[in-house]
N, C-alpha and C positions, 0 to 999 in steps of 0.2 A: 115754739121758739119764743124767748123773751128778749126784750131790749133792756140792758142794764147800763145805767149812766152814773158815773162818779164825778161830782162837781168839786174840783179842787181850786186852790187859790190861783194857780197858774194855768192849769189845763183842765178840760173836761174830757174824761176818758169814757168812751162808749163802745159797746160791743153787743153782739147777739149770740145767745147760747141755746143749744138744745139740751145738753147735759154738761156736767162739770168737765168732762173729758172731750167735749165737742164744742169748742169755741169757734164760731164762724169767722169773727174778725175782732180786732182791737184797734181802735183809732183814737186820735186826740184832736180836740178843738181848743182854741185859746179861750180862756175864761175872760169874758168882757161884760162888765156890769152895765155898760151902756146899750147893749143890744136889746132889741124888742122880742116879744114872743114870736112874731112872724120871722124875724131874722134867724132866731135859733131853730125854728121849725124848718126853714129852708135848708139850713146847714145839716141838721140831722137827717132830713129827707134825702139830701144829696149823698150823704155817706151810705145810707141804706141802699140807694139806687146803684151805687158803685159796686155793691155786692149782690145785686139782683134780688133784693129783698123787698117785697111788697108790704109797705107799712101796715095796711089794714088787715093783713093776714097774721100779724104778730099776736101771740096768745096774751101778752101783757107786758108790763114794764115796771121797773123798780129804780129808785133814785137814792143815792147816798150823797150827802152834801155837807161841806164845811163852810159854805158861803150862803147863809140864809137868804140874803136879798135876791139871789138868783134862783133859788129852789122853786119858788112859785112860778117864775117865768118859764123855766125849762119844763116844769110839770104841765103847764098850759100848752107849751109847744108840742110836747109829746101827745097830748090829747088831740091837738089840732090835726096831726098827721096820722095818728093810729086809731083814735077813738077810744083809747084805753085810759082809765084813771090810774096813773102810776102810783104804786106804793112808795112811801118815803121812809127810809130807815130813821128811826127815832122813837120817841115815846109812843107806846101803843103797839109797836111792832114786836112780835115775839122773836127773840134771838136764840134762846136756850143757853146763853153764855152767862156764867156766874162771875160778876165783876167785883173783885175785892179791892175797891178804891174808897178813899174818903168820901168822894162824891161821884158815884157811878154815872150820873147824868152829864158830867163834864167830859167824859171820854168821847172823843170824836167818833162819829158814825163810821168813818173810813177805817179807824183802828178796830172797831168792833167787827166790821165785816171781814177785814183781813184775818183777824183771829179765828172767826167762825170757819173760814175757808181752810186756813192752815191746820186747824184741829181735825177737820174732815179728811185731810189728805196726808198728814204727817204725824209721826209719833211725838208724844209729849215727854218731858217738858220741851218747850220750844220758844224761840225768839223770832218775831216777825219784824223785819226791817222794811220801812217804806221811805223811799228816797224821792221826795218831791220838793215843794217849796221849803219845807222843813224835812229833816231826817228824823224819823221816829223809830224807836225800838219798843216793841210790846212783848211782855213776858207772860207766858202761860205755864203754870206749874204742872206737876205730874198728875194732878187731879182734874186737869182741864179748867182750872180757874184762871181768869185774867187778873194778875196780881200787880200790874203796874208797868213802868218802863222809863224811857228817857226821851227828851226832845232836844235835838241839836240843830243849830242853824244850817239851812240847806246850802248846797254848793253854789247855786246861782246867786243866792242872797249874799253869801260870803264873798264871792267874786265881785259883785256889784259894790259892796261896801269897801273892799280893798281898793278897787279902781277909783272910787269917788273920793277916797281919803289920801291917796298917794299920788302926788302930781306927776311922778315919772313913770307910773304904770298905766298901760293902756289895756283896753278890753281884749279878751282872747276867746277863741272858741273852746268849749269844753269837749275835749277829745283825748284819746289815750296818749300819754307822753311817750316819746321815743326812748327815753332812758330815765333812770332815777335821778342822776346828777345832771341837771340842765346846763347847757352851754351858752344860753342867751336868756334874756329876761322872759320871753314868752315860754320857753321850755321850762324855766325854773317855776313859773306860775302854774303851768299845767301839772308838773310833777308834784308841786306842793299841794295842789288841790286834790288830785286823784290819789297819789300815794298817801297823802295826809289823811284823807277820809277813809282809805282802806285800813290804815294803821289804827285809826280811831275805832272803826268797827271791830277789828281784831281785839283791841284792848278792852272794849266794853263787853264783848262776848266772854272774854277770859274772866272778867270781874263778875259777870252774871253767873257764870258756872261756879265760881268760887263761893258766891253768896248762896246759891241753891245747893251746893255740895254735890253736883252731878253734871254730866255733859248735857248739852241741849242740841236739839235740831234747829237749824237756822234757815229761814226762808226770806228772800228779799224780793221786793217788787217796787214799782215806781219807775219813772222815766230815766233816772240816772243810775239805777241799779246795774244794768248791763255794762256801764262804763267803769264802775268802781269795783264790783265783785271780782272780776278776773285778777285784780291786784291784791286781793285779800289772801291771807295765809290760812284762815279758817275755812272749813267746808261750808259753803253757802249755796243753796239752791235758788236760782232766779226764776220767778214765775210772774211774767208781765200781766197775766190774766187773773191773778189771785183774787183781787177785789171783785172782779166781775163774777167769778165762780162763787164767791161768798154771797153775793147778791142773789144769784140763782138759788142757792140753798135756802136763803131767807124767804125768797118769793114762794118757793114750793112749800116751805114750812107754814107760812101764813095763809096759803091757799088750802092746804090739806087739813089743818087743825080745826077750822070752823066746821068742816064737813063731819068731823068725828063727834061733834057735840049734839 
């Protein structure tokens, strides 16, 4: 069993996996740049203990991060409680993914891992949607090449911006709207955010299919995907553990290949 950790701008997602189809748990911690190694170690250890997992019995660990200042801290925290030197997704780690971008090094590690997992489980061409701090769409062509995508402001950031700039609008909880046409301000905001993002995804998928000239498989992950996808008209598969599965694939790949040499 390995420990997989994804460090995002808002949340840190962590889970333990035996195989891609055997995810023991998926949990989230808040991303906090002010926390120490010990504080992160305690939080991770507490999560493992909730699922009766003895940290020292883990086979290994792997980290994907888009927040460089926290990567080292979390890696040290993992070592403190498990004794494992965690692999970090980035330069030097073999992914097997052919990235056809102007600057492949600029592609976020989370997008790379999502694509690796999606290719492993779903037919190509495909689109991977990750709904977190930002909403990203990654496109993989029929030859399994990562060819690009889109970045859209995330729902929470959009809501925060709206509330901060409109004096008569107050903050709301992000939850499913009761109806499309809202009957009060809070309902109108919820409908606009959820249905608006669902329509955005439907429209972008239509345009991607038009540019590729063929239908695509669509997989969505991220904390807000279960909220929005049910309101989409396109067929979209939600997989909350997609990124963790991808990290397990990369961990195995990078453990096995050196042995073959």
